[in-house]
N, C-alpha and C positions, 0 to 999 in steps of 0.2 A: 574377292572373286569378281570378275568382270563378266557381265552377261549382256549380249546384244540380241535384240529381237526385232522382228519386222511383222507388222500387221497393217492391213489396209493402206499400204504405201507410206506408212510412218515407221521410222526407225527409233529405237529406244536403247540407250546405253545405261546399264545399271551397275554401279560399283557398290559392293557390300563390304562391311568390316573396314570402313575408311580409316586411314592413318594419315598423319601429317604429310607424309611423302606423296600422297595422292593429290596434293595441291598442285594445280597446273592450269594451263590454258588448253581446254579441250576444243578440238576442231572437228566439224562434220563436213566432209567433202563428198559431193555426189558426182558419180561418173556413170555414163551410159555405155551401152554395148559398142558404140563407135569410139570409145576411149576419149570422149569429149568431157573435159572438166567443167563442172558447174562452179558456182561461186561458193567459197568456203564460208561457213558460219562458225564463229569463234566465241567461246564464253569462258571467262576465268572462273575457277572454282577454288574456294578457300576451305580447307578443312580446319575449322576453328577449334583451338584447344584452350583450356583454361589458362588465364594469365597467372603465372606463379613468380613471386618475388624470390630470387635465389640469393641475393645479398641484402639482408635486412639492414635498415639504418640503425645506428647505435648512438646512445647518449654521449654527449661531449661536454666536458667541463673545461672552460678555456679562460685564459688570462687576457685582459685587454691588450690589443695589438698583436695577438697570436694570429697565425695562419691556420686554417683548418680545412680538411678535405673530407667529403662524404662520398660514399660509393653506393650505387643502387644498381641491382641486376635483376632482369626479368626474362623469363622464357614465355613464349606465346606463339600463336599462329592465328592470324597474320601478325607481322611485326608491329611493334608499338613505338610511339614517340615518347620520350621522357621529358617532362618539364619540371623545373625546380621552383618551389615556392617557399617564402619565409613569412610567417604570420599571416597566411592567406593571400599574400601578394606574389604574383608571378615575378620571378627574378629575371633580369635582363643582363646580358653581358655588358660590362662597362669598364673601360680603361684598366684592364687586368686586375681590378678589385674583385670582381665576381666573374668566374670563367668556368666552363665545363666542356668536356668532350664526350660524345656519345658514339658508340660503336655497335653495329648490328652485324651478326654473323649467322649463318644457317648451319645447324648441326646435321649430322649424318641421318638422323631420324626425321628430318624435315621441320623441326622446331626452330624458331628464330630466337637467338640469344641477344638481348639488348643490354648493354652496360653503359652506365654514365658515371663520370667522376666530376664532382663539383669542388672547386677550390675558391675559398674566400680569404683574401689577405688584405692587410692594411698597408 
């Protein structure tokens, strides 16, 4: 529910029962009786949701010189960045040996879906 109230020259906008789709840049624009615009004031509002892993990592048993791929999926609001680590060290992309692609999409209910695919090859 959206409620707008005025008291002593101040205006207040209240949104209850927030959902991820309420994430937006909200703007307050003041206009007088002469239809003269004032300066707009803008503030971004994020409706934060729990970060949920949707694609868990799985154990891999590999043979030397194999190529392997790991996938990681997360839903969240706001969107997240995914970094990959091996034995506590942040991985960096290097000469096609270690590579990954990350994709961020927004679902119909306002959640962001981040998926990342890591490939390590010899």
